[in-house]
Residue, then its C-alpha position, 0 to 999 in steps of 0.5 A: x269280206x272284211x269290214x272297215x268302218x270310219x269313225x270320229x277319232x279322238x286325237x291330240x292337238x298337233x302341239x302335243x301329239x309327240x308328247x301324247x303318243x306312247x309305246x304300247x302298254x305291253x312293251x314296258x313295265x311299270x317301272x319303265x313306264x314311270x320313267x318314260x312318262x316322267x315330267x310328261x303329263x300328256x303321255x298316254x301311259x297315264x291312261x294305259x299304264x295308270x299305276x304310274x299315278x299311284x304309289x310304287x308297288x301298286x299291283x297293276x290289276x288293282x281296282x284303283x289302277x282301273x279306276x285311275x285309267x277312267x279318271x285320267x282319260x276324263x281328265x285328258x278330254x276335259x283338258x283338250x289333250x284329246x279332242x274328238x273329230x266332228x265327223x267320221x274319218x278314216x286315217x293313214x299312219x305311216x311309220x319309218x324304220x331304217x329308211x323304209x316306210x309302211x303305210x296303214x289305213x286306220x279304221x275300225x274292224x268289226x266285232x262280228x269279223x272277229x267272231x266269224x274268223x274273218x279277222x284271223x289269228x296266229x297266236x293263242x291268248x292268255x285269259x289273264x291278259x284278256x281279262x286285264x284289257x277287257x277291264x280297261x276297255x269297259x272302264x274307259x268305254x274306249x279303244x285306247x290303243x289300235x291293234x296292228x293288222x295286215x292284209x294281202x296287198x290291194x293295188x288300188x288301195x295302195x294307190x289311194x293311199x300313195x295319191x293322198x299322202x302325196x297331195x296332203x301334209x300329215x297332221x302329225x309328223x315326228x321322230x320318237x326318241x327311238x329314232x323311228x318316224x311317225x306320220x299321220x293324216x286325216x281322211x275326211x272326204x266322204x267320197x274317198x272314205x266310201x271308196x276305201x270302205x268299199x275296196x275292203x268289202x270287195x277285195x280284202x277277204x280276211x285280215x290278220x292279227x299282226x301284233x296285239x292278239x290280246x287287245x284285239x281279243x279284249x276289244x272284240x269280246x267287250x263289243x260282243x258282251x255289250x250286244x248281249x247285254x243291250x236288249x235294243x241292240x241294232x248292230x249299228x252301235x259304236x261298240x260293234x267295232x274296234x280300233x285297228x291299223x291295217x297294213x298291206x303285207x308286202x310292206x311289212x317285215x318280221x324280225x327275229x325272236x330269239x331264246x336263251x336258256x339258263x342251263x344245259x340240262x346237266x350236260x357238259x358242253x362237249x356232250x351238249x354239242x355232241x347231242x346236237x350234232x346228231x341233227x345238225x350240221x355244226x360249224x364253229x364260227x369263233x368270237x365273232x357274231x354269227x347271224x342265221x342267213x336262211x331258213x333252218x339255219x340257227x345261230x348258238x352262242x355258247x361258252x364264249x363262241x358262236x356256232x352255225x347249226x343247220x338242221x339236217x334234211x328229214x328233221x322238219x317238214x317244209x309242207x307243213x305250216x307249223x313243222x316248217x317253222x324254225x321255232x318248231x325245229x328249235x323245240x323238236x330238236x333241242x329245247x324239248x329232247x335235250x334241254x327238257x323245256x317242255x312248255x315255252x309259256x311256263x318254263x322259267x329256264x328260258x327267256x326270249x329276246x326280240x331281234x330289235x335288241x340285236x344278237x349282242x344282247x344274247x351275248x350279253x345275257x350269256x357272258x354274264x352268266x345269267x344264261x348258259x346258251x343262246x339261239x338266234x333264229x332266222x325270221x319268219x316270213x309274212x308268207x308263213x304267218x298267213x299260211x298258218x292263220x289261213x290253215x287255222x293253225x296256231x304259232x308257237x309262242x314268241x315267233x314273230x316280232x314286228x318293228x316299229x311298234x305302233x304308237x298309242x294315243x295318235x287316235x282313240x276310238x270311243x265305244x259310244 
């Protein structure tokens, strides 16, 4: 069963919470981070993207960058921009997008749960990204950013959360520049905390990494490293746990994650469409944007026209957790055999666009002649994600996109 642990969170004063809260480190590059944190000394980007405080062009993996992260983290604490709660708490973090609000329980997950596969994954991680985040965790001795977990909904937990937010005002409540709302409550009642922890221990057999596989791996690996390097390890140390926000699966929505390709692999448009017609029912939709409306239906934009592609029965296996995925079907029927794109992780001819940008972004990339063809996919379901994780399978790269993203900096977990 899953472990949830309260902790003494390090949090910003209410007056600057919106300024401290930032987008995650991995959704913006260094140049974008410089712009976003400009004239905002309080932004957590100064800690999680500290190259923005060094000369332009500084390699983000340079030793000076990690040293700057530690220096800035110390500065934030000295200036009381991050203040530690005086007792162990749990927290509620809610996000509102397009009128819909999802409510997550913030607490520490256990390193041992990651190692024992109680925390289930659906994506592979890259060693270079793991190494980067591990260095960051080591040098700050903290989990600066939460990871995004989900779990099968538990009615008793839902009731506790609903009751608490009804009876208590949030300590932070703001709308970010992207229009998404962020709301945060502190639970410091020991009896209620124990009730929530016990419900996790008895009714949540597994949790699932929804977003943040590299941060999760880095946090768990550093915790395990500290355990192995401590001859007096007891199991009670704070490094045995890391920061996570746990959302019920039935409150989350996965949005589409789409693809654009630079060329047709020496096929003419007519040849390309003819090849696809052997495995898809193809319907030309004209110049109006067409969005896939069901599983195994795809949208294609090519030479100023939108097409509906519906995979022929027999070209996929709905009883297999990987073969049922539309990302798998697209690779098996188009990307690999027709476009000769074998490895989505390394091939420079393909790029990926989160559905939050809209299908207009696909059109823009093709119309600019940067790309030749675009494909939009029907979103993966939470059931598909959980089925894959439960069967110890791994999704193809760039399959899921969760919105809204967690804001970093509303609470930090120190490892000592």
